[in-house]
C-alpha positions in Angstrom: -38.0 -113.4 -41.9 -38.8 -110.0 -40.6 -36.2 -107.3 -39.9 -36.3 -105.2 -36.8 -35.2 -101.9 -38.4 -35.7 -99.7 -35.3 -34.2 -101.8 -32.6 -30.7 -101.9 -31.2 -28.5 -105.0 -31.2 -29.0 -105.5 -27.5 -32.8 -105.3 -28.0 -32.6 -107.9 -30.8 -30.5 -110.1 -28.5 -33.1 -109.8 -25.8 -35.9 -110.6 -28.2 -34.1 -113.7 -29.5 -33.4 -114.8 -25.9 -37.1 -114.5 -25.0 -38.1 -116.4 -28.1 -35.6 -119.2 -27.3 -36.9 -119.4 -23.7 -40.5 -119.5 -24.9 -39.7 -122.3 -27.4 -38.0 -124.4 -24.8 -41.0 -123.8 -22.4 -43.3 -125.1 -25.2 -41.2 -128.2 -25.6 -41.2 -128.9 -21.9 -44.9 -128.5 -21.7 -45.2 -130.8 -24.7 -43.2 -133.5 -22.9 -45.3 -133.1 -19.8 -48.5 -133.4 -21.7 -47.5 -136.6 -23.5 -45.8 -138.0 -20.4 -42.4 -138.1 -22.0 -39.3 -138.3 -19.8 -37.3 -135.1 -19.6 -34.9 -135.9 -16.8 -31.8 -136.0 -19.1 -30.9 -132.5 -20.3 -28.5 -133.7 -23.1 -31.0 -136.2 -24.4 -33.8 -133.6 -24.3 -31.6 -131.2 -26.3 -30.6 -133.9 -28.8 -34.2 -135.1 -29.4 -35.4 -131.6 -30.1 -32.3 -130.3 -31.9 -31.6 -127.5 -29.3 -28.1 -126.1 -29.8 -25.5 -126.6 -27.1 -25.1 -122.9 -26.4 -28.7 -122.9 -25.0 -28.0 -125.6 -22.4 -28.1 -123.2 -19.5 -31.6 -122.1 -20.6 -32.8 -125.8 -20.9 -31.4 -126.6 -17.4 -33.3 -123.6 -16.0 -36.6 -124.4 -17.7 -36.5 -128.0 -16.7 -35.7 -127.0 -13.1 -38.6 -124.6 -12.9 -41.2 -127.0 -14.2 
């Protein structure tokens, strides 16, 4: 795992947040491509092992797709 030596903690947090949003977006696209149901946020998170603290992000991504 790489270390971001020249970034602040807030930058690291933003980078991680963007990575999480991107990963969730990929999973939503994957479900759409395979025709998998994604109408239940809790089940979606459980199936893909998404931590509970990212629920707000999952809800937002599912709403936008």
